[in-house]
N, C-alpha and C positions, 0 to 999 in steps of 0.2 A: 504494500500500500504506500503510495507516495506521500511525503510529508510536505505540505504546501507552506511557503514562507509568507507570512502576513505582517503588514504594518497597520497599527491602529492609530487613528488620528482623532483626537477629541480634546477640547480645551478644558473640560471638567476633569479634574484629577480622579475623582471617585469613579467616573464612567471609564476613563482610560484604564485605570488599574483593575476595576471590576470586570470589564469586558475582556481585557487582555488575559486575566487570570482564568476566566471561564473558557475562553477559546483555546488557551494553552493546555487545558485538560484534555482536549481532543487529540487522539494519537495521530490524526491526519493533518494537524496544523501546528506550525511552529511560529511563535511571535518573534519576529526579528527586529522589531522597532516599535516604539511607543512615542508619538509626537503630540505636541500641544498646539502646533500651528502649521500652516502650509509651507512656510519657508524651510522649516526643519525637515518636513516630509520630502520636499524636492531634493534636498541635500542627501537624504537617505537613499532615494531612488537612483541618484547619480552613482551611488556605489554599486548598483546592480545586484542587490542581495534579496530582492523581494519578487514574489509571484503575484501578490494581491494587496490591495489597500482597502481598509474600511474607513470611510471618510465622513465625519460629522459635517453636515452642511451649515451648521451654526457656529463654526469655530471663529473666535474673536481674532482680531489683528490680521485677518486674512479674508480675502474674497474667495469663498469656497468654490464658486463657479469658475473663477479665474484659475484657481489651483487645478480644478478638474480639467479645464481646457488645456493647461500646460501638460498635464499627465497624458491626455489623449494625443497631443501633438508630439511630445518628446519621448513618451514611453508607451507606444500603442499596444505592446504585448502585455502590459500590466492589466490585471483584472481589477476593477474598481466597484465596490459596493458602497453607494452613498446612503447616508441615513438622514431622512428628511423629518422635520418635526411634525408635519401634517400632510394629509393628502393634497391640500391646496398648494403647499410649498413644493411638493414633488412634481406637480403639474407645471410649475414655473421653470423647471430645469429645461433649457433648450434641447430640442430633439437631437441637435448635432452633437451633443455631449453624451448621449445615451445610445448604446448599441446593445441590443438583446444578446445575452450570453457573454458580454465583455465589459460593459459599463452600465450598471443598473442602479435602481434606487428602491429602498424600502422605507416604510414609515415607522418611526419609533413607537413602541407600545404606549398606549394612553390609558389603559384600564388598571395598571398595576397600582396597588395600594401602599406598597413599601418600596424602598430603594432596592432591597435584595430581590424582591419579586420583579421589579422593573429590569434589573440587570440579568436575571435568569431568563426572562422572556426575550430580551433583546439578544442575548447570546445565542439562544435557540434559533431565532430568526436569521441572524447573521451567519451562523455556521451552516444552516440548512441551505440558504440561497447561495452562499459563496461556494460551497462544495458542489452544488448542482452546476454552477457555471464552470468551475475548474474541471470537474469530471467529464462534463459534456465536451469540453475542448479536448481533453485527453482521448476520449473515445473517437472524436472526429478525426484526430490526427492518426490514430492507429487504424481506423477503418477508411481512411480517405481514398477517394477515387481521383486519380490525376486527370485534370481537365482544365485547360487554360482557355479563358474566355477573353476575347478582345472585341471591340466594337465592330471590327471587320467580320468576325465570325458570325455575329448576329445578322449582319446585313448581307453576307455573301450568299445566303440561301433564300433570299426573298422570292426568287422566281419559283423555287421548289415549294415554298409555303403557298404561293398564289395558286399553283397547280393543284396542290393538295386540297385547298379550300374549295376549288371548283369541282372536286370529285376525282381528280387524277392522282393516284397514289401508287407508286411503283415500289416493289420489293426486289432487292438485289437477286439476280439469278441464283447465286450460291445458296440463298436461303429458301429457295422454292422446294427443296427436297424435304423440308420439315423444319419446324422452329424449335430451337434448343430450349431447354428448360431454364437456363441461366446464361446471361451474356456478359462477357468482359467488356469494359469500356476503354478502348484505346485512347491514348493521350490526344491524338490528333483527330479523333472522330468528331464530326460536327452534324451529321445527318442521320435520320432514321435508317436509311439504306446502308450507310457505311458501317453502322453499329451492327446491324443484322448480318451483313456479309462477313464481318470479322468475328462472329460468335465463336467462343471457345468451347471446349468440351465442358458439359455441365457438371457441377457438383451434385450431390444427392439432393433431391427435393423433399421438403417436408410437407407434402400434401396428403390429406387423408386417403387411405386405400380405397375407400368407397368412390372417390372421384380421382382416378389416375390423371396425371398431367399429359393429356392428349388434346390435340386440336378439336377433336370431335366433342369433348366434354365441355368446351368453353364456347360461350356466345361472343359475338363481335361486340367489343367494348366501344362506347361512344362518349363516356365521361369519366374523369378520374377525380375522386373526392378524397381529400387527405385531412386527417385530424391529428393534432399533436398538442402537447402541453409542456410539462417540465422537461427540459433538454431539447425541446422541439426546434428552436431556431437553428441549432447546429445540425440536427438531423435533416431538417428541410434544406439547409445549404448543401449538404452532401448529396441528398437525393435529387434535388432539382438540377444540380450541376452535372449530373450524369445522364440527364435526359437531353435528347438532341434538339437543335433549334427548330427543326420541322416536325416536332412531335405532333401527331395527328389529332389530338383530343384537346378540348378545353379542360382546365384544371381549376377546381374550387377548393379552398383551404380554410380550415378553422384552426387557428393557433390561439390557445388561451393566453391572453395578454391584455393589459390595460389599453385604453383608447390612445394614450400618448405614444405608444410604442409600435403599433401595427404599421403605420405609414413608414416609419424608419426601417422596420424589418423588410417590408416590401421593396423599398428602394435598395437596401443592401443586397437582397436576393436578385433583384433585377440587374444590378451591376456585376454580380458574380456568376450568373447562370446564363446558359444559352437562350433560355426561354424569356419571354417578356413577363414581368411580374408587377402587378399593381395592387394597391389597397382597393378593394371593391367599392364602387359607388352605386347607388340605386340606378337601375336602368342599364348598367354595363352589359353589353351583349357578349354571350359566350363565344369564344373564338378558339380554333385550334392553336396550340402553341402558346396560349396566354393563360397565366395563372393568376387568379383573383383571390386575395386574402381578405377574409371577413374583418371589417374594422372593429376595434375594441368597443365593447358595450353595445354591439348590435348583432342580433341573429341574422344569418344569411339564408335565404331560400331562393328557389328558381321559379320563374314564371314566364309565360309567353308575353312578349312585348309587341312593339310596332312591327307590322308585316309578319306577325306570328313567329318572330325570332325569339329564341330563348334568351332570357336575360336575368340579372340578379335583382332580388328585392331584399330590402333591409327593414328590420323592425326591432323595436325595443320591448318585445313581449316578455313575459315572466322568465326569470333565470331558470335554467334547468341544470341539475347537478351542480348548483352553485356557480354556474357559468353563463356568461353572455359575451361573446358568441358561444353556442353549444354545438358540439358535433352531432348530437342526436337530432337537433332541429334541421341541420343541413342534410344529414343522411336520410331522414324521412322524406324531405323534399326531393332529393335526388332519386330515391326509390320510386316516388310517385310519378316523377317526370320520365325517368329513363328505364325503370323496371329492370329486366334482365341485362340491359346494356350498360349497367353501372358497375364500376370497379372502385372499391373503397380501400384506403390504406390508413392504418392506424399506427402512429409512431409513438415513441416514448412519451409518457405522461402520467401524472398522478390522478387517482380517482377512477371512475367508471364511465365517464362521458363517452358516448359512442356505442356503448353496449346495446342499449335499447334501439338505437338507430340501425345498428348492424342486423339485429333481428328482423327489422322491417325490410332492410335491403335483401336479406336472404329469402324472406317470404315472397318478395317480388321477383326473385330469380337472379339477383345480383350477386357479386362475389366480393369478399373482403380478405385482404392479406395484412398481416401485422408484423411488427418488429419483434425480434426475439428478446429474451430477458438479458442475455449476456451483453448485447450491444445497446441496451436501453439505459438511460440514466435512472428512470423509475419505471418499473414494469407494472404500472397500474392499469391504464386504459387498454393497452394491447394484451396484458395478462388476463384481464377480465373476459375479453373476447375469446382468447385461446382456451381458457378453462371452461367456458360455456360451450365449447365445441363449435363455435361459429367462424373460426378462422380457416380459410381455404388454404392458407400457407402461413407458416411461422418462420421467418427468415432473419438472418443478421442484416443490419442496415446496409452493408456493402453489397448484399445480393438483391436487395429490393428493386433497384433500377432495372436489372436484367429481367427479373420476374415480371415487372410491369410491362416492359417492352415485349416480352414473350406473349403475354396475354393480349396486348394491344395489336400485335401482328396477326392474330387469328382472324380469319375472314378478310384480311387485306392482301393475301397472297394470290 
């Protein structure tokens, strides 16, 4: 188990000492610095001895946001967990200073009745979120799929996308003899054809024996719906980076995240992936090769819009599974609109959101594949589905892109 090096920054000596002592009790954390202001912190970081910083946003003698800005500019590999005094203050942090999985903010406890209870609760929150961020990054590094994205790679296949949208969709001749159960993603692959034609010999598939992995057992897929929560930003980055620029389906995504972060996540994914990625807006039309992420605090559903084209609808209906957006809401809508043509993917995440929606998708004839426990930060959402016997495949994160492409290729040969 790695031991992460952490610096704690707070101008209140009791909080500094109390939080540091509690975090140092964790076998996976080592406190390498305790600072009372931003200037001292930056000097510590210059020594290169830290993996992460816990930063109080109310430190005196320093502009905490300016300190955060300097950290992001000079030490982009440092993980930062900021502690805001209230929800309102957390929303005032510029989006440019927050990156899901790398620089995030939590709100300090407000219900504790004693100093000891406050420190206990704060330490639990800090340790939990910081370890989620650090471990998700470690998993992403160990499972990474090499894929370099440039602006040219996004635009170089525009004619391919245009043909695909008009109904022309070619599969490489080498793939016509059968679709393999898992595909390796070559570093220079940029199109659906090139990935299929370079498919490697498959590893063993974890699909229930009652439904063997054959083309005949699978329906043509027309929509990809993805759900994720804890550890999701890193998992989404790896998954979407391995899908080709001319991916033939629209993609809809629910990532449990506050409203202030989903736009930032979408922009980051758009910059790092071959696909086009946006935060969804009401009325957005579903398009092949475009991924739409539900905005924080809004459920996302599908409906027919102008000219009977399928588009996104947003609402602030009741929370489900303590979530809004909720995967269950999206999956029910996808099942209603696409029926057996739907493919769901459930990535790492806490809780059981997506379980009820997966049942509805299966009843409608759709399929759902989930991330396995070993590669998940938290095996809550995918684990619930797997234990319920609703997962058509349970795979490591690195194998999910190939399985998605395999299923998407069925009926397009």
